[in-house]
PAKOLNU-870428 format. One record per residue (C-alpha): x, y, z; chain. Coordinates in Angstrom, 3 decimals. Layout:
<pts>
east|north|up|unit
X|Y|Z|A
...
</pts>
This chain:
<pts>
east|north|up|unit
0.071|-0.298|0.090|A
2.845|1.967|0.668|A
4.504|1.974|-2.562|A
1.316|2.259|-4.700|A
0.902|5.866|-2.174|A
4.173|6.739|-3.337|A
3.223|6.047|-7.156|A
0.610|8.007|-6.881|A
1.849|10.803|-4.949|A
4.710|11.225|-7.464|A
1.611|10.850|-10.605|A
-0.003|13.654|-8.848|A
3.026|15.921|-8.048|A
4.810|15.869|-10.941|A
2.152|16.680|-13.365|A
1.042|19.563|-11.060|A
4.143|21.221|-10.855|A
4.238|21.350|-14.713|A
0.687|22.354|-15.467|A
0.616|24.925|-12.932|A
3.685|26.660|-13.850|A
2.811|26.373|-18.015|A
-0.926|27.942|-16.867|A
0.837|30.782|-14.491|A
3.034|31.820|-17.544|A
-0.114|31.281|-19.748|A
-2.645|33.317|-17.383|A
-0.004|36.435|-16.959|A
-0.891|38.776|-19.555|A
-4.791|38.313|-18.855|A
-4.531|39.304|-15.226|A
-2.190|42.125|-16.090|A
-5.343|43.500|-17.718|A
-8.508|42.051|-15.424|A
-6.848|41.864|-11.995|A
-4.020|44.103|-11.452|A
-3.345|44.603|-7.608|A
-2.961|47.735|-6.545|A
-1.057|48.431|-3.179|A
-2.872|49.285|-0.497|A
-2.937|49.511|3.218|A
-1.907|46.106|3.735|A
0.266|45.491|0.741|A
3.857|44.656|1.173|A
4.294|45.620|-2.998|A
4.894|49.081|-3.933|A
3.808|48.188|-7.806|A
0.721|47.232|-9.130|A
0.885|43.158|-9.945|A
-1.212|41.264|-11.385|A
-3.014|38.382|-9.084|A
-4.842|35.308|-10.302|A
-2.296|32.815|-10.873|A
-4.141|30.667|-7.907|A
-6.571|29.706|-11.201|A
-3.129|27.605|-12.422|A
-2.866|26.471|-9.071|A
-6.314|25.337|-8.364|A
-6.713|23.925|-11.999|A
-3.542|22.062|-11.961|A
-4.715|20.579|-8.301|A
-7.589|19.260|-9.123|A
-7.011|18.154|-12.793|A
-3.664|16.037|-11.584|A
-5.273|15.189|-8.064|A
-8.685|13.860|-10.308|A
-6.165|12.104|-13.050|A
-4.137|9.898|-9.947|A
-7.128|9.195|-8.116|A
-8.804|7.832|-11.673|A
-6.048|5.547|-11.671|A
-6.712|3.821|-8.144|A
-9.765|3.064|-9.576|A
-13.393|3.754|-7.746|A
-13.259|0.344|-6.375|A
-10.269|1.643|-4.255|A
-10.907|5.402|-3.693|A
-13.570|7.896|-5.018|A
-13.267|11.505|-6.296|A
-13.983|13.760|-2.967|A
-17.046|15.469|-5.302|A
-17.946|17.994|-2.473|A
-14.725|18.645|-2.047|A
-13.448|19.634|-5.283|A
-16.935|21.297|-5.928|A
-16.633|23.069|-2.984|A
-13.225|24.397|-3.615|A
-14.596|25.392|-7.469|A
-17.035|27.018|-5.951|A
-15.260|28.788|-3.401|A
-12.225|29.836|-5.905|A
-15.248|31.199|-8.346|A
-15.911|33.472|-5.065|A
-12.182|34.854|-4.875|A
-11.836|35.511|-8.874|A
-14.943|37.657|-8.719|A
-13.668|39.412|-5.458|A
-9.939|39.399|-7.146|A
-11.868|41.658|-10.440|A
-14.228|43.558|-8.427|A
-14.499|43.826|-4.334|A
-17.608|41.892|-3.139|A
-19.057|43.451|0.191|A
-17.853|41.573|3.524|A
-21.299|39.642|4.373|A
-21.892|38.399|0.806|A
-18.588|37.019|0.622|A
-18.619|35.488|3.939|A
-22.402|33.577|3.212|A
-20.624|32.679|-0.053|A
-17.347|31.169|1.573|A
-19.475|29.606|4.245|A
-21.905|27.723|2.019|A
-18.372|25.916|0.279|A
-16.744|25.183|4.114|A
-20.863|23.572|4.535|A
-20.387|21.343|1.821|A
-17.235|20.466|2.639|A
-18.397|19.701|6.006|A
-21.901|18.333|6.416|A
-21.219|15.602|3.389|A
-18.826|13.489|5.519|A
-20.138|10.699|6.775|A
-21.318|11.072|10.498|A
-18.969|8.220|11.445|A
-16.592|10.563|11.406|A
-15.579|12.340|14.646|A
-13.241|14.345|16.509|A
-15.229|13.943|19.645|A
-17.832|11.193|19.996|A
-18.950|12.487|23.158|A
-20.344|15.990|21.786|A
-23.585|16.231|20.088|A
-22.706|15.801|16.612|A
-24.327|19.223|15.652|A
-22.514|21.039|17.747|A
-19.240|19.447|16.575|A
-20.045|20.320|12.902|A
-21.162|24.025|13.938|A
-18.276|24.347|15.731|A
-16.154|22.722|12.465|A
-17.836|25.151|10.156|A
-17.032|28.191|12.096|A
-13.239|26.763|12.255|A
-13.264|25.928|8.472|A
-14.617|29.314|7.891|A
-12.006|30.906|9.839|A
-8.935|28.949|8.594|A
-9.852|29.494|4.653|A
-9.866|33.373|5.656|A
-6.409|33.144|7.119|A
-5.129|31.586|4.673|A
-5.983|34.416|2.521|A
-5.076|37.504|5.463|A
-1.203|35.585|5.560|A
-1.039|35.820|1.823|A
0.389|39.307|1.785|A
4.359|38.558|1.091|A
5.904|36.805|-1.809|A
6.583|33.341|-1.081|A
4.501|33.526|1.519|A
2.141|31.217|1.013|A
4.661|28.539|-0.512|A
6.446|28.452|2.513|A
3.445|27.752|4.300|A
1.414|24.845|2.005|A
4.688|23.101|0.865|A
5.998|21.616|3.930|A
2.171|21.218|4.883|A
1.659|19.191|2.109|A
4.653|17.411|1.868|A
3.894|16.191|5.551|A
0.487|15.255|4.488|A
1.619|12.629|2.381|A
4.573|11.314|3.963|A
1.723|10.602|6.771|A
-0.620|9.530|4.042|A
1.948|6.941|3.663|A
2.711|6.351|7.865|A
-1.045|5.711|8.779|A
-4.358|5.161|7.406|A
-5.744|7.605|6.064|A
-7.882|7.853|2.562|A
-5.894|7.731|-0.321|A
-7.844|10.876|-1.991|A
-6.299|13.085|0.816|A
-2.967|12.132|-0.066|A
-2.976|12.479|-3.721|A
-4.763|15.547|-3.130|A
-1.893|16.576|-1.161|A
0.518|15.770|-3.444|A
-1.098|17.320|-6.338|A
-1.046|20.857|-3.942|A
2.431|20.163|-3.232|A
3.528|20.259|-6.898|A
0.880|22.882|-7.645|A
2.780|25.667|-5.007|A
6.390|24.191|-6.609|A
5.414|25.309|-10.369|A
3.670|28.435|-8.778|A
6.783|29.363|-6.636|A
9.171|30.487|-9.338|A
6.556|33.370|-10.390|A
6.030|34.576|-7.210|A
9.531|34.728|-5.645|A
11.064|38.442|-4.632|A
9.884|40.139|-6.285|A
7.057|38.796|-7.359|A
5.580|38.702|-11.081|A
1.859|37.605|-10.097|A
-0.095|36.604|-6.920|A
-2.056|33.820|-6.058|A
-5.108|36.298|-5.454|A
-8.233|35.216|-3.515|A
-9.028|32.864|-6.508|A
-5.872|30.649|-4.670|A
-5.598|31.794|-1.005|A
-9.348|30.978|-0.334|A
-9.413|27.085|-2.251|A
-6.032|27.106|-0.871|A
-7.388|26.934|2.330|A
-10.409|24.903|1.426|A
-8.191|22.118|0.515|A
-5.909|21.761|3.090|A
-8.091|22.466|5.661|A
-10.038|19.538|4.626|A
-6.920|17.355|4.385|A
-6.213|18.570|8.227|A
-9.848|17.869|9.444|A
-8.950|14.185|7.792|A
-6.031|13.999|10.244|A
-8.264|15.341|13.119|A
-10.754|12.305|12.157|A
-8.344|9.939|12.294|A
-7.552|11.160|16.140|A
-3.880|12.816|15.097|A
-5.623|16.127|16.548|A
-2.051|17.002|17.313|A
-1.015|16.771|13.942|A
-3.786|18.450|12.765|A
-2.897|21.433|14.365|A
0.711|21.328|14.559|A
1.239|21.596|10.698|A
-0.201|25.217|10.175|A
0.529|26.452|13.807|A
2.425|29.382|12.647|A
-0.501|30.664|10.578|A
-3.088|29.818|12.775|A
-0.782|31.658|15.516|A
0.009|34.521|13.916|A
-3.621|35.129|12.428|A
-5.617|34.647|15.287|A
-3.464|36.405|17.972|A
-3.569|39.865|15.495|A
-7.185|39.158|15.456|A
-7.674|39.185|19.044|A
-4.819|41.942|19.330|A
-7.251|44.055|16.887|A
-10.821|43.432|18.065|A
-8.967|44.577|21.786|A
-8.108|47.866|20.736|A
-11.204|48.071|19.466|A
-9.972|48.730|15.990|A
-12.047|47.427|12.522|A
-10.979|44.104|11.938|A
-11.674|43.052|9.104|A
-9.982|46.265|7.139|A
-6.910|45.765|5.506|A
-3.925|46.628|7.447|A
-0.375|45.734|8.404|A
-0.296|44.349|12.049|A
0.529|40.475|10.992|A
3.469|39.689|12.355|A
4.998|38.618|9.186|A
4.318|42.461|8.109|A
5.687|43.974|11.244|A
8.878|42.100|10.590|A
9.471|44.013|7.058|A
8.864|47.048|8.921|A
11.511|46.269|11.722|A
14.489|45.620|9.033|A
13.604|41.879|7.904|A
14.033|41.385|4.056|A
11.022|39.884|2.167|A
13.600|36.708|1.544|A
14.518|36.253|5.906|A
10.588|36.241|6.694|A
9.822|34.071|4.105|A
13.412|31.890|5.153|A
12.628|31.973|8.984|A
8.606|30.783|8.296|A
9.579|28.196|6.249|A
12.578|26.543|8.378|A
9.290|26.839|11.261|A
7.145|25.194|9.342|A
9.800|22.202|8.346|A
10.408|22.042|12.222|A
6.369|21.542|13.064|A
6.634|19.359|10.207|A
8.801|16.833|12.003|A
6.753|17.750|15.129|A
3.488|16.615|13.824|A
5.188|13.018|12.306|A
6.955|12.544|15.386|A
2.915|13.119|17.390|A
1.684|10.578|14.953|A
4.203|8.222|15.096|A
4.094|8.259|19.357|A
1.637|6.125|21.385|A
2.380|8.506|24.368|A
0.301|11.294|24.823|A
2.981|12.941|27.086|A
5.099|12.639|24.600|A
2.301|14.089|21.693|A
1.535|17.373|24.457|A
5.615|17.460|24.467|A
6.065|17.691|21.056|A
3.032|20.579|20.923|A
4.318|22.118|23.327|A
7.833|22.600|21.578|A
5.488|23.776|18.543|A
4.259|26.185|20.163|A
7.492|27.615|21.881|A
9.232|27.852|18.709|A
6.478|30.032|16.836|A
5.855|31.708|19.634|A
9.912|32.901|19.539|A
9.730|33.678|15.898|A
6.317|35.754|15.949|A
8.254|37.709|19.389|A
11.353|38.021|16.929|A
9.294|39.560|14.303|A
7.839|42.242|16.457|A
11.025|43.492|17.515|A
13.557|45.476|15.020|A
16.318|43.742|14.257|A
19.793|44.575|16.119|A
21.409|45.214|12.746|A
18.488|47.458|11.694|A
18.825|49.789|14.923|A
</pts>
């Protein structure tokens, strides 16, 4: 089974990388005309830059994943129709928002529909906390999913930032798919996303030639959230929290701080820790490099938490990840010594 998972992962990742790169190159001239991102209060770029590369990344991910799943055969695994359908739907919402901004409330409602389609299509036997009433658990998952989709969007504000986050997460999910009994569709989808992000990365390295846009960040958040939810449903909650811990921590702490200060937390801003780092003398490459290094550590800790049978060890691994994440956020929030 492990060998077949390995072959299918390569069968998904390699075509996804090639297709993502070709499509990103092909659609960039069109995005220059219809989806130009102009600098605003939250921007790290200084000149108008096209967005919309998410079209290429998501198309490459879904096409490659469907093709690889088809190689398995319907008798062994099925295409997660609700998940892929919701991904295309939320990508369309994101594209509309990239081209012409959608008001906050309708945007959240449309995103909620996509997240609900993923959560409520799952069998009732998939539970994180069986003692909790199903409707409460699913309701909380809906809120968590909506937040996760948006925090990926919020954190996509620096060249290569989302690649530095998603590539280690997707890679770890593929490894975990070989090690534990995750559905083949999850491992294949993670492998396809891994490849698609690598294909996009050369176009997004500083100084970026094109951004993902909401058409990319929103569906990427949905797909990764679904994969992490599968980990949690298989009782690997520690791993599901460790893998996205930097994005979760930076976005959530920033949100609560803005709410405590009675700031309009829904408005564009530059107060995320990674954004403050660039204001504190860190270069874009330094920020992205340190986030990537942290995510490699978190991925290793997540894999370790799955491999151990000790709850105490899993808790200690989570604590190590939390301390490392807090250290990096504190480092980003202070001026670099060389800059002072």
